[in-house]
N, C-alpha and C positions, 0 to 999 in steps of 0.2 A: 922408223921402226914402229912407233906408236900408231901411225896411220894404218900400217898393215894389220896390226892387232885389232884396231877398232873396226876395220873393214871386215875382218874375219868374224868378229862378234855380231856385226850388223847382218851379215849373210846368215849366220846361224840363227839369229833371232827371227829374221824374215822367214826362214825355212820352218822354224817351229810354229810361227803364226799360221803359215799356210797349211801345215800338217794338222793343227788343231781345227782350223776352219773346214778342212776336208773331212775330218772325222765327225764333226758336228753335222755337216751336210749329209754324210752317209747314214748317220744314226737317225736322222729325221726324214730321210728320203722315202722310206717304206713304212706305212703305218703298222703298228703292232697288232698282232692277231691274238685272240684268246686261245688258250690251250684246248678248250672244249668249244667247238663251234655250234653246238646245239642251242637253239634259242631258249631263253629262260622265261618263266611265267612272270606274272605281275608281282612286284615286290611291294609289300605294305610296310610303310614306315610307322613305327610306334614311338610316340614321344615319351620322354621320361618325366615323371611327376615326382617332385621330391621336396 
C-alpha cells in the first residue's frame, strides 16, 4: 500500500517538474518586445551630487 502511494507522489512530482520546466522554456522562448517600437533618441545620464 505504501509503495503505491509513494509511486503516485513520485509521478505527481515528476509531472510538476516537467510542467514548470515547460513554462520556463515557453516564457523565455520569445524575446519581449517594447510596447512602442519607435526608436528613442540618446539618453543622457546625470549623476547625483550630494
